[in-house]
SEPALO-577694 format. One line per field, with one value per residue: residue number from 1; y, x, z of N, C-alpha, C in turn; residue in three letters. Coordinates in steps of 0.001 Angstrom, whole numbers, plus 524288, in hexadecimal, padded with zeros to 5 digits. Each point is the difference from the previous one (the first is absolute). Layout:
N
seq NUM  ... $
n.c2 Y  ... $
n.c1 X  ... $
n.c3 Z  ... $
ca.c2 Y  ... $
ca.c1 X  ... $
ca.c3 Z  ... $
c.c2 Y  ... $
c.c1 X  ... $
c.c3 Z  ... $
type ALA  ... $
end
This chain:
206
seq 1  2  3  4  5  6  7  8  9  10  11  12  13  14  15  16  17  18  19  20  21  22  23  24  25  26  27  28  29  30  31  32  33  34  35  36  37  38  39  40  41  42  43  44  45  46  47  48  49  50  51  52  53  54  55  56  57  58  59  60  61  62  63  64  65  66  67  68  69  70  71  72  73  74  75  76  77  78  79  80  81  82  83  84  85  86  87  88  89  90  91  92  93  94  95  96  97  98  99  100  101  102  103  104  105  106  107  108  109  110  111  112  113  114  115  116  117  118  119  120  121  122  123  124  125  126  127  128  129  130  131  132  133  134  135  136  137  138  139  140  141  142  143  144  145  146  147  148  149  150  151  152  153  154  155  156  157  158  159  160  161  162  163  164  165  166  167  168  169  170  171  172  173  174  175  176  177  178  179  180  181  182  183  184  185  186  187  188  189  190  191  192  193  194  195  196  197  198  199  200  201  202  203  204  205  206 $
n.c2 3F657  7FB7B  7FF3E  7FB46  7FB98  7FE9A  7FC03  8016B  804E5  7FDBE  7FCD7  80469  802EC  7FC95  7FF2C  803EE  8010E  7FB48  7FE97  80469  7FF3E  800AB  7FC70  7FD06  80078  7FD87  7FEBC  7FCCB  7FEE6  7FE9C  7FC6F  7FD16  800DE  7FF78  7FB9D  7FECD  7FEC8  7FD53  7FBA7  7FFB1  7FE2B  7FCD5  7FEA2  8034E  7FD77  7FBC3  7FEFA  80099  7FC94  7FE6F  800DD  8049D  7FB9A  8014B  7FD80  80393  8037F  7FF2B  7FF4B  803D9  7FF04  7FF3E  7FBAE  7FDB6  7FAC4  7FF94  7FD43  7FA4C  7FDBF  800E3  80447  7FCAF  80580  80336  8041E  80359  802FF  80308  8024A  80302  80459  80277  80265  8034A  802CF  80196  7FB47  801B3  80295  7FF2E  80393  803A8  8010C  804DF  7FDD6  7FDC2  7FC1D  800BF  7FC1D  7FC30  7FC06  7FF91  7FC0F  7FBB0  80392  80420  805CA  7FED0  804CE  7FF07  80341  802FF  7FD03  7FDC1  7FFC7  7FD2D  80039  7FC3C  7FBFC  7FDCF  7FDC0  8038F  7FE3D  804FB  7FCA4  804A0  7FE1F  80206  802D8  8019B  80169  7FE29  8046F  7FF6D  804EB  7FCFF  80100  8009C  803A3  8048A  7FFAF  8002C  80542  7FEB8  7FF58  802D5  802F3  7FCCF  7FC88  7FE8C  7FCB6  8050D  800FB  7FE05  7FC05  80139  802AE  7FB39  80249  7FB7F  7FDBA  7FEB3  7FB02  8031B  7FBDE  7FCD2  7FD19  7FB3C  7FFA4  7FD54  80491  801C0  7FE7E  80017  802CD  7FEC9  80505  800C2  7FD9B  80157  803C5  801FA  7FCCA  801DB  801B3  8002E  7FE88  8039C  80330  7FC4E  7FE4A  804EB  80140  7FD27  8006C  805C1  80037  7FCE1  803AF  80499  7FD08  7FE61  804C7  8013E  7FDF4  8026E $
n.c1 491F2  80044  7FD01  802D2  7FD9B  80405  801A7  80592  7FDDE  7FB86  80354  80409  7FDDA  7FD14  80595  80070  7FC16  8030F  7F9EF  80097  7FAC5  80006  803F3  801F2  7FAB0  8006F  8055A  7FCF1  7FB21  8029F  8026D  7FC1F  7FC7D  803E9  801C1  7FAC7  7FE6A  803C7  7FE73  7FB6C  80264  8030F  7FB6D  7FCC4  8038F  7FFAD  7FB92  7FFA7  80402  7FC23  7FB52  7FE7C  7FE7A  7FBF1  80242  7FD79  8016F  80572  7FF73  7FCF8  80430  800FD  7FEE2  7FE44  80243  7FD56  80475  7FDC3  7FD8E  7FAB3  803AF  803DA  7FE8F  801C9  7FE36  8046C  7FB33  8002E  7FB45  7FF28  7FE02  7FF8B  803F9  7FBE9  801B9  7FBF7  7FFB4  80283  7FCE7  7FC66  8035B  7FD3A  80271  8020F  8038E  7FDDD  800ED  80328  8024B  801C3  800B0  803E9  80084  80125  7FBC3  800AF  7FF98  7FCE7  800F1  7FC5A  8033E  7FE84  802A0  7FB20  800A2  7FC3E  7FC4A  7FF7B  7FE30  7FB5F  80391  802A8  7FF70  80026  7FD2D  7FF20  7FB2C  80097  7FC8F  804B8  801BB  80354  8003A  7FF0F  80003  7FDB9  80369  7FF2E  80460  7FF20  8033F  7FA20  80063  7FE31  7FC5E  7FFC0  7FE63  803FE  7FBDD  804AA  7FDF6  7FDD7  80556  80077  80168  7FFC9  7FCE6  7FE4C  801D7  800A6  7FE76  80498  7FF05  803E5  803C7  8029B  80575  7FF1D  7FF35  7FA5B  80093  80086  7FA71  7FCF3  801CA  80425  7FF92  7FA49  7FF3D  804F5  800BD  7FB66  7FFBC  80498  7FF57  7FCA9  803BD  802A2  7FB8B  7FDE2  80405  800CD  7FC7E  80050  806D7  7FF98  7FBFD  80228  80356  7FD60  7FD64  8052D  80193  7FC6D  801B5  803ED $
n.c3 1E57E  80056  803F8  7FCD8  8010B  80096  7FC63  7FFAA  80084  7FC45  7FD2A  80040  7FDC6  7FB66  7FDC2  801F1  7FE61  7FD5C  80064  7FBFD  8023F  7FA77  80305  7FB6F  80076  80480  7FFAC  7FC73  80266  80355  7FD34  7FCF0  80467  80273  7FBD0  7FFB1  80585  800EC  7FD1D  802A7  803A6  7FD5B  7FC9B  8043F  80220  7FB72  80016  80637  7FF2E  7FDDF  803D8  7FFD1  801C2  803E1  8052C  80255  7FC96  8004D  80405  8006B  7FCED  804A6  7FF66  80371  7FEF1  8042D  803F7  7FCE6  80407  7FD06  80247  80000  7FFDF  7FEE3  7FF07  7FDBE  7FF18  7FA51  80138  7FB29  80146  7FCBA  802E7  8016F  7FCE0  801F5  7FF53  7FBA1  801B2  7FB4B  7FF0A  800DD  7FB80  7FF6C  7FF79  8053F  7FF7F  8059A  7FCAC  803CC  7F9FD  7FDFD  801CB  7FC2D  7FE27  7FCA7  800E3  7FD74  7FBD2  800A2  7FAAC  80233  80469  80216  803A2  7FED2  8020C  8008A  7FD41  80386  8020C  7FF47  805C8  80224  80381  7FFDF  7FEBE  7FB3E  7FDBD  80293  7FCF7  7FD1F  7FD8A  7FA9A  7FF6C  7FBDE  7FCC4  7FAB7  80082  7FE4E  805E8  8019A  802C7  80331  7FD4A  8036C  7FA3F  7FE8B  7FF64  801C3  803D4  7FE3E  80031  7FBF6  7FE40  7FB29  8038C  801F1  80451  7FDCC  8047F  8008E  8028A  80397  7FE01  804A6  8015F  7FF29  803D8  7FDDA  7FD8F  80415  80294  7FB21  8003C  7FCFE  7FFF2  800B5  7FC97  7FD92  801EF  80011  7FB42  7FDE5  80264  7FD9C  7FC23  801B3  8006C  7FAE3  7FD9E  801B5  7FDF9  7FB9F  80001  7FF96  7FB16  7FDB8  80079  80033  7FC0C  7FFBE  7FFED  7FDD2  7FB81  8023D $
ca.c2 7FBD0  7FADC  7FAD2  7FADD  7FAEE  7FCA9  7FBCA  7FF3A  80299  7FE35  7FB76  800E0  80193  7FB2B  7FD1C  802FB  80043  7FA1D  7FEC6  8051D  80235  8058C  803A7  80260  803E3  80502  7FFF0  8029B  804A2  805D9  8024B  802E2  80376  80294  80298  8044D  805F0  80250  80121  804B0  8056E  7FFBF  80141  803C6  802B8  80048  804E2  8041C  800A8  801D8  80415  8052E  80037  7FDC3  7F9C3  7FF32  7FFA9  7FAE2  7FC51  80098  7FB4A  7FAF1  7FD7B  7FA3D  7FB09  7FC57  7FA00  7FE15  7FA09  7FF5B  8028C  80185  803D5  80599  804C0  805ED  80228  80586  80172  8056F  8040B  80347  80374  8061F  8035B  80191  7FD0D  7FFD6  80554  80394  80588  80448  80621  802A3  7FD6B  7FC40  7FAA9  7FE47  7FBF3  7FD27  7FB40  7FC2F  801D3  800B6  8033D  805C5  80162  8013A  80337  7FDE1  8053C  801EF  7FB58  800D2  7FE91  7FFCE  7FB58  7FC2C  7FCE6  7FBBF  7FA49  80093  7FE1C  80311  7FE48  803E8  7FEF5  803E1  7FD91  8043A  7FE96  802D5  7FF8B  8016C  80318  7FFE1  8052E  80129  803E9  804BC  7FF5E  80662  7FFD5  7FE0E  802DD  7FF0C  80099  7FCCA  7FAE0  7FB6A  7FC7C  7FF99  7FFEE  7FB52  7FB05  80143  80618  7FF37  7FD56  7FA68  80113  7FAC1  7FFEB  7FD6E  7FC22  7FE82  7FA4B  7FC20  7FC89  7FA8C  80143  801C7  7FA8D  7FBF2  8034B  7FCDE  802BB  7FEC2  7FAE9  7FB73  80024  7FE21  7F9E1  7FDAE  801C3  7FB9D  7FB3C  7FED2  800CB  7FDFB  7FB5C  800D1  80029  7F9DD  7FD34  8023F  7FCE3  7F9EF  7FFB5  80216  7FBEE  7FCDB  80246  7FEA2  7F88A  7FC5D $
ca.c1 8045A  7FE0A  8048F  7FD6E  802F9  801F9  7FF38  80461  80045  7FB44  8023D  80253  7FB9E  7FD1A  8030C  801AA  7FB3B  7FD7D  7FD41  7FD4D  7FC90  7FF9E  805C2  801A0  7FE4E  7FFAD  803D0  80012  7FD2C  801E7  80532  7FE58  7FD06  8045D  802E5  7FC60  80077  80486  80059  7FDEC  80203  805B7  7FDC5  7FEBF  80488  802B6  7FC1D  802D7  8055A  7FFC8  7FD27  7FEBC  7FBCF  80068  7FE3E  7FA87  7FED3  80135  7FCC5  7FBE3  7FF32  80277  7FD12  80407  7FC88  80372  7FF80  7FD98  801AF  7FF5B  801FE  8079A  8025E  7FFC6  801BB  7FE71  7FDA5  7FF7B  7FB7D  7FDAA  80004  80427  7FFB9  8000D  80444  7FF40  801D7  805E0  80290  8001B  7FF57  7FE8F  80240  7FDC0  80268  7FD47  8004F  8039F  7FF58  803B0  7FC86  803C3  8049F  8058C  7FF70  7FECD  7FA4B  7FD2B  7FC62  7FB89  7FDA1  7F9A0  7FC7F  7FE6F  7FD45  7FB5B  7FD04  7FF25  7FC14  800D4  7FFAA  80533  80339  80494  80357  8020D  7FCD0  7FC7E  7FEE0  8041A  8031F  80349  7FD19  80229  7FC43  802E9  7FF0B  802C1  7FF4A  80218  7FBE6  7FE03  7FCB1  7F873  7FBA4  7FBB8  7FB0A  7FF5C  7FE13  803DB  7FD9F  7FCB7  80230  8015D  803FB  803F7  80226  80206  805CB  7FF4B  8018D  801D8  801CB  80470  80001  80469  7FE15  7FC85  8037D  802B0  803DF  804E7  802EA  801FC  805BA  8048D  802C3  7FD13  7FEB3  803BD  80047  7FB8A  7FF9C  8049A  7FF8B  7FAEC  801C9  8034C  7FCF8  7FAA0  80220  800C5  7FA10  7FF1F  8020B  7FD3F  7FB8B  80166  803B8  7FB67  7FC3E  8023F  801B0  7FA76  7FD45  8055E $
ca.c3 801CD  8025C  803C9  7FFEE  80366  7FC91  80191  802B2  80545  80178  8014F  80510  80424  800D8  803C7  8058D  8019B  80129  804A1  8030C  7FC52  7FC58  8012F  7FAAC  7FCBA  80439  7FFA1  7FB31  7FF8E  803E9  7FD23  7FBD1  7FFB1  8015F  7FAE8  7FC3C  8037E  7FED8  7FB28  8003F  80180  7FCC5  7FB68  801F7  800E7  7FB4F  7FD00  801D6  7FD96  7FADC  7FE5B  80252  80250  803DD  7FFD0  7FFF5  7FAAD  7FD53  801C5  7FC7E  7FAC8  801DE  8049A  800DE  7FEE8  8042B  7FF64  80437  7FF48  7FB05  7F97D  801A6  7FC29  801D7  7FC18  80024  7FB83  7FED9  7FC35  80146  7FB4F  7FFEB  80594  7FF18  8010B  80525  804B4  8002F  80281  7FCA9  8024D  7FBFA  80065  7FB4F  7FB14  7FE67  804C7  7FF18  804CE  7FFC5  801F9  8020E  8064D  7FDEE  7FC98  80095  80032  7FA92  800C1  7FC31  7FFDA  7FFD0  802DD  80550  8044C  80097  800BA  7FB98  8012D  8035B  7FD2B  7FBF3  80122  8009C  8052D  8038F  8042F  7FD48  7FACB  7FC57  7FAD8  7FD34  7F9D5  7FBA5  7FA81  7FB98  7FEBB  7FB85  7FD98  80351  80491  80123  80541  800AC  7FFDD  803D7  7FE46  7FDA6  802F7  7FDA0  7FF6B  7FC28  7FA83  7FDA7  8024F  7FE75  80240  804B4  80062  8021D  805D8  80164  8055C  7FFA3  8043D  7FFCC  7FEC6  802AA  80376  7FDE0  7FB91  80272  8027E  7FC58  7FE95  8033A  803EC  805EF  80165  800AA  804BA  80385  7FE95  80297  805EA  80238  8000B  804A5  80406  800BC  8033C  805B5  803AF  800D3  80331  806B8  800B5  8015C  805CD  80340  7FF94  80284  8060F  803A1  800E6  80121 $
c.c2 7FC91  7FCA3  7FC21  7FC5F  7FD3A  7F981  7FE4F  80225  7FCC3  7FA90  8002C  8029E  7FA37  7FC7B  801F8  800B3  7FAB4  7FFA5  80535  801C9  8053C  80293  800E7  8044D  80679  80172  80379  80693  803E6  80118  803B3  8065B  80419  8026A  80372  805B2  802E3  803D4  8041E  8068F  8018A  801EA  80662  8048D  800AB  802CF  80609  80335  801DA  80377  80473  7FF1E  7FE08  7FB04  7FF41  7FF05  7FAC6  7FBC7  7FFF0  7FC28  7FBA0  7FBB4  7F999  7FD1A  7FBB4  7F9A1  7FEA5  7F9CF  7FED3  800FF  801C4  8028A  80519  8039D  804EE  80184  80472  80190  80462  80325  80350  80350  80527  80357  80315  7FD20  7FFCF  805EB  804B4  805AE  803E4  8053B  80228  7FD61  7F9A9  7FBFC  7FE4D  7F9C1  7FC08  7F99E  7FC8C  802C0  802CE  803B1  80586  8010B  80236  8047A  7FEC7  80551  7FFDC  7FBAC  8042D  7FD21  800E8  7FC23  7FC53  7FE3C  7FBE9  7FB19  8001E  7FE15  802F1  7FEDF  802C6  80253  80621  7FF38  80487  7FCAD  803B7  80047  802C4  80141  7FD32  806B5  801C9  805E2  80487  80097  805B1  7FF02  7FE19  8046B  8003E  7FFFE  7FA6C  7FB29  7FB6C  7FBD1  7FFCB  7FFB8  7FAE8  7FD28  802B3  804C2  7FEAB  7FD2F  7FB17  7FFF7  7F919  80088  7FDB5  7FB3E  7FE4F  7FA28  7FC3D  7FE0E  7FB10  7FEF1  7FF80  7FAEE  7FB87  80131  7FB18  802AD  7FE8C  7FA64  7FAEE  80045  7FD64  7FA5E  7FE47  801F4  7FAD2  7FB02  7FEDC  7FEC8  7FD75  7F979  800D8  800C1  7FA83  7FEAE  80162  7FDA2  7FADA  80083  80143  7FAB8  7FBBB  80005  800CD  7FA39  7FCE4  7FE9E $
c.c1 7FD68  803F4  7FD5B  803B3  801B8  7FEF8  8035B  7FE09  7FA7C  80294  802D2  7FBC2  7FCD8  80317  800CF  7FB0A  7FC49  7FE30  7FDCB  7FBF9  7FF96  80592  80136  7FC1F  7FFC3  8063C  801C0  7FD31  801E4  80528  7FF15  7FE3F  8047B  8030B  7FD1C  800DB  805F1  800DB  7FC05  80297  804D6  7FD0E  7FF4A  805BD  802F3  7FD94  800C1  8041D  80002  7FC04  80026  7F9CC  800AC  7FD89  7FA10  7FDD5  800CA  7FD4D  7FA76  7FF34  802EC  7FC4E  80355  7F9BA  80293  7FCED  7FB4A  7FFD0  7FFA8  8014F  804B4  8017D  7FF94  80244  8009A  7FE3A  80121  7FC9F  7FE6A  80110  806D2  7FF4F  8008A  80511  7FFD8  80203  805E0  800E6  7FF95  7FD44  7FD78  8028F  7FDE6  800E1  7FD04  800BA  805DD  80045  80491  7FD78  8063D  8033C  805BD  7FF27  7FF0D  7FAAF  7FE49  7FBE9  7FAB2  7FCFB  7F914  7FCE7  7FE14  7FC75  7FA6E  7FB67  7FEC5  7FA1F  800A4  80166  804ED  8054E  804E6  80471  8022D  7FBBF  7FC39  7FF0F  80377  800CC  80374  7FDA9  80363  7FC46  803FA  7FE00  80397  7FE75  800D4  7FB0E  7FF92  7FD24  7FB74  7FDA5  7FB1D  7FBAD  7FE23  7FD6C  80338  7FBED  7FB5F  80128  80013  80243  805F7  8033A  80256  805C1  7FF8F  803AF  80271  80260  8060A  80044  806C5  7FE3E  7FD04  80298  80235  803BC  805B1  80154  8017C  80579  80421  80308  7FE80  7FCF0  803C9  80333  7FD88  7FEF4  8059D  7FF5F  7FAD5  801E6  803BB  7FDBE  7FC7B  80334  80233  7FBAF  7FE2F  80226  7FCF9  7FCCF  7FF5F  802C9  7FB3E  7FC71  801F2  8008D  7F9DF  7FE2B  8045D  7FE2E $
c.c3 801B4  80316  80067  8035F  7FB32  80115  805C4  80561  80250  80431  804DA  80570  803B4  803B0  8042A  80268  80215  804DD  803FE  7FB48  7FE8E  8008E  7FB8E  7FE2A  80424  7FF0A  7F8F2  7FFA4  80302  7FD27  7FBB9  801A1  80415  7FC86  7FD37  802F4  7FE6E  7F9D1  7FD41  801B2  7FDB6  7FC23  800AB  7FFB7  7FB23  7FC53  800E1  7FE57  7FA6E  7FDA7  8045B  80365  8063B  800A0  80069  7FAAB  7FD57  803D3  7FD54  7FD09  8015E  802AD  7FF8C  7FFD5  804D9  7FCD5  80483  8001C  7FB14  7FBCB  80222  7FB6D  801CD  7FC91  801E0  7FBF3  80018  7FC20  80026  7F9C3  7FFEE  8036D  7FCC8  801AB  80532  803F3  80002  80285  7FC4C  80152  7FA4D  800E3  7FA15  7FABC  7FF4E  8047F  7FFF8  80488  7FDBC  802AF  800CB  80394  7FC2C  7FCC6  80233  80124  7FB77  8003F  7F9DB  800A2  7FC1F  80297  80470  802F6  8023F  80401  7FB2C  80191  802B0  7FE3D  7FD6C  80343  8018D  8038C  80387  80538  7FF31  7FA3D  7FC80  7FB9E  7FD08  7FA84  7FC80  7FB5E  7FBEF  7FCB4  7FBE9  7FD54  8052D  8044F  800F7  80448  8005D  7FF99  80386  7FDB3  7FD30  80283  7FC45  7FF6E  7FD71  7F96A  7FCAC  801E2  7FD36  800F2  80632  800D9  803EA  804C1  80062  80653  7FEDD  804D9  7FE9B  7FEFD  80427  8053A  7FEE4  7FBC6  801A0  80403  7FCCA  7FDB8  801C3  80376  804F2  7FF1F  8001F  805F8  803ED  7FF85  803E8  805B6  80102  7FF38  803EB  806DD  801C7  802B5  80529  80215  800EA  80492  8058F  801DA  802FB  80599  80397  80121  802F3  805C9  80393  7FFB8  801ED  8055E $
type MET  ASN  ILE  GLU  VAL  SER  ASP  SER  ASP  MET  PHE  LYS  VAL  GLU  VAL  ALA  MET  THR  GLY  ILE  LYS  ASN  GLY  ALA  LYS  ARG  VAL  LEU  THR  GLN  ALA  ILE  ASN  LYS  THR  VAL  LYS  THR  MET  ALA  THR  GLN  THR  ARG  VAL  ARG  ILE  GLY  ASN  GLU  LEU  ASN  LEU  LYS  ALA  ALA  ARG  ILE  SER  LYS  ASP  LEU  SER  THR  ARG  LYS  ALA  THR  PHE  GLY  SER  LEU  SER  GLY  ALA  VAL  VAL  ALA  LYS  GLY  LYS  PRO  VAL  GLY  LEU  VAL  SER  PHE  GLY  ALA  THR  GLN  ASN  LYS  LYS  GLY  VAL  ARG  VAL  LYS  VAL  LYS  ARG  SER  GLY  GLY  THR  LYS  LEU  LEU  LYS  HIS  ALA  PHE  ILE  ALA  LYS  GLY  LEU  ARG  GLY  GLN  ASN  PRO  GLY  ASP  GLY  THR  ASN  ASN  HIS  ALA  PHE  TRP  ARG  GLU  TYR  LYS  GLY  THR  ARG  LYS  ALA  LEU  ASN  PRO  ASN  ILE  ASN  TYR  TRP  ALA  LEU  PRO  ASN  ASN  TYR  ARG  LEU  PRO  VAL  LYS  THR  LEU  TYR  GLY  PRO  ARG  ILE  GLU  ASP  ILE  PHE  ALA  SER  ASP  LYS  VAL  LEU  LYS  PRO  ILE  GLU  THR  GLN  ALA  ALA  TYR  ILE  PHE  PRO  LEU  ASN  ILE  ASP  LYS  GLY  ILE  ALA  ASP  ILE  LEU  ARG  ARG  PHE  GLY $
end
């Protein structure tokens, strides 16, 4: 989500800051950055209303780009990989893994899934290497035979394991339900931040 200065905003501030060195740039830079900070907070809250994730995990995939005198624009950016199910509070039981991904949804049991240590760099996001996994299996399930070295069997006898993930933070951020209200609020508070910035500088130099 980008926050940029329109021609009308620029003209308004330049007129108000006539005679004050870098006054217009100072007002607009501060207004953009204050708006970006508010929008980042709102983004975390609204995504948290949708996903069963802690604020710290949501923040992990969010960043901000601040405005400068040379670049009068700012942004809230969401970027990252799909979030591992363990970050959604997944728990192991005898039947599989139980997890709730969406706040509005119920808890779901993933039969035969299990939680174990994963490979480094898989980005589980919970501060550990824990991941929820699922073995693809067709046919009758049999008890594990301790006398067989399964890893030495040919590939067609092994049971493929795949890591289980929830949605990406950026996909939830891009949804109309989350993004539209944030954009509406940004459009409202950005001019207010400009007006406050103008008033503060005029008071200081008046």
